[in-house]
Every structure is written in C-alpha cells, then in structure tokens.
N, C-alpha and C positions, 0 to 999 in steps of 0.2 A: 408770351407763349412760355409755358413751363418747360424746364429742361426734361429731356427724355430720361426716364429712370433706366440705368443700366442693369444688366443681369445680376451683378454683385449686390446692388442695393435691394433687389427683390429677394435674393437669397438671405440676406441678413434679416429680413422681416419674417421669415419662416421660423416656426418654432423647431428647435432641435430636440429630437427624441433620443433617449438613451438606447443603445442596442439592447435587444432582447437577450436575456441571460437564460439559457436552458438549464433544466434541472441536472442533466448529465454533466454539465460543465461545473457543477457545484461540488462534486465529489472528486477529491484528489486521490488517485490511485498511484502509488509509486511505480516507477519503471520496473523496479526489482520484482514487483508483484505482477504487473502486466506481462512481464517476460515468462512467467509460469504458464501462461495461456496463450502463447504465441508460437507459431511455427513459420519459419521463413519470413518473419516480420509482420505476419497477419495474425489477428486474434483467432483463437479456436473456439471461443465461447462468445455469446452476445455480451455487450458492454454491461447491461444491467446485471447479468449473472456474475460477471467478474467483480463488479462493485459490491454485490451482496457477499460474495466469498471473501473479498478484501475486508469488508466491515466485520465479518465474523472472525476472520483471522487476526485482525488488529485488536478486537475486543478480547479475544482469547489471550493474545500476547500480553496485553496490559493486565489482565487478571492474574496470569501466571507470574508476571513481574511483581505484582502486589503480593502474591502469596509467598514468593521467594524472599521479598523484603520482610514480610511479617515473620517468616521463619529465620530471619537474621542470617540468610545465606550471603556469602561474600564472593568476590571474584575468585578467591581460592577454591570455592565450591562450584565454580562455573561449569567445568567439564562434566562432572557427575550430574548436576542438576539439569543442564541443558540436554544431556543424554537421556535422562528419565522423561523429560518433557517430550523430546522427539520420539522416543520409543513408544510412550503412551499414546501419542497422536496417530502414529502408524498402526498400533495395535487396535485402536478403536475404530480404525477404517472410516473415520469421519472426514479425513483430509487425505490428500495425496502425499506421497513421500516428499515431493517438491514443496507443497504447502507447509507440511510439518517442519521441513528444514527452514522455510521462510519465518515461520513463528518462532522457532528456536533462536534464529539470528535476530529477530526483532526484539525478543526478550533480552538477549545480550546487549543489544543496542540501547534499549531503555534503561537497563541497569548499569550501562557503561562498563560492561564486562568484555574481556577479549573473546573472540570467536575461537573455540578449540579447533585444533588441526582436523580432527575427525569430521567436524561439522562443515568446515570450509571445503574439505574433500567431498563430502556428501553433496554440497551445493554445486560444486564444480562438475561432479559426475552426473548430476541431474540435468545439466545444460547440454 
C-alpha cells in the first residue's frame, strides 16, 4: 500500500503563480506630492488624476532644472530662479500654488540647491 500523500506534498506540486501587479502600483508618487491632494489623510482626487498631475509636475521640474543648468545658473542664483519659476507657474494658472511650490522645491532638489526661506514658508503655509 502506497503511503498517503500529505497536504504539504500536494501543495508542493502546485505551480506557484506570481502575484498580479496592477498598473496603479507601477507609478511611484512621492508622499510630498500625495499630500497636496489629501485632506484629513484622505485623497481629494482620484488616484489616476493625482498620478497624471504628478507626472506633469515631475516633467516640468526636470525641464526647468535642465533649462537652469543650460543657463549656467548656480546655487547662488537659486532664490531668484526658483522665485521666477514659482511666480510663472502661479501666473499661468496651470497649477495650484501648492503644486507650483512642489515643482520649485523639486527643481531645487534636482539641482542640489538649498530651498530658499520664502519657498519653505510658502510650502509650510500651504499645509
């Protein structure tokens, strides 16, 4: 009589499937950006809209950083350059003040510039 197969032996013969990875898990949106669209810890916009806004803001920040680099701006120019960036975004009304501040901070981060006091205060006031 053949030995009875235990539950563990049967489980080992099953093929193991990788967990499904959903598209929304593929996009990493930083907490600092998610916080722009949250109230009392809950999102105020659908996730796909937040992701789209983040992608646009990140692209914008990278292009602005590239432009500042091409113009040979340095950390000494940071305050003025970031102020113009912020003011331009706010004036264009394509972003909220909070998003404009996030973009300016992201530009500073990419270029390894210090965040000017006025921008830190703007970010703090927006929260």
